[in-house]
N, C-alpha and C positions, 0 to 999 in steps of 0.2 A: 411597506411602511412609508408613511409620508415624511416629507422633509421636516415638518414641525415636530413629529414624534421623535425623529432622530435627534433634532436639535435639543429637545427637552431631555432626552436620555443623556446626551453628552454634557449638558449643563449640570444635570443632577450628579453625574459621575464626577465631574470636576469639583463640584461643591463638596462632595463626600471626601475626596482626596485632600481638599484644602483644609477642612476642619478636623482631620484625623490627628490624634495626639501621637507622640512618639511611642513606640512599643518597647524600647529598650531590650530588644531581643538579643539572645546570645546563640551563635552557631558554633558548636564545638567541632573539633577536628574530625570527628567521626562522620559528620554530615557530608563532607566532601567525598569521603570514601564510599558512603552510601549512595550518593548521586552517581559516582563513577561506576559502581556495581550495577545500578539500575540501567545506565546507558549500555554497558557491556552485555547485560542480560537481554536487552532489547535487540541489540545487534545480533547476538547469538540466535535469538528467536527468529529474526528475519532470515538469517542464513539457513536455518532448518526448514522454514517454509519454502524458500527458494529451492533448496535441495529436493524437497518432496514433490514439488510441482514442475521442476525443470524437465524431467523425463517426459511428462505429459505434454508440456509445451513444445519441446523439440520433436516429439513424435507427431504432433499435429502438423508441423511444417515440413517434416521429413518426407521425401519421396523415395521409398525403398524399392528394391527390384521385384518383390512379390506383388506389390500393387501395380507395377508397370506390366508384369506378365498378365495379371487379371484384366487390366484395361485392354491389352492387346488381344486377348482371347475374346473379350466381349465385342471388340470392334470387328474381329473376323466373323463372329457369329452373326452380327448385324448385317455384314456384307453378304454372307451366305444366304441369309433369310430374305434379303431384298432381291436376290437373283432369281 
């Protein structure tokens, strides 16, 4: 995007905000609890995703004894083959 297009967009947006009439909107008390429920649901969803993929992530970085034994036996086989 060029600078002139960005400038034109910003000017148009500011003009739109400047001529907007008041909305006289009313937010009832239930709106705050709805927003709180939405945020708590998002946090709970993120925690579930972390829980589901945490085992896979730690398994990727974990170096367990079985893999150490396999690597040691492969190294010994390579040494025996080269002799």
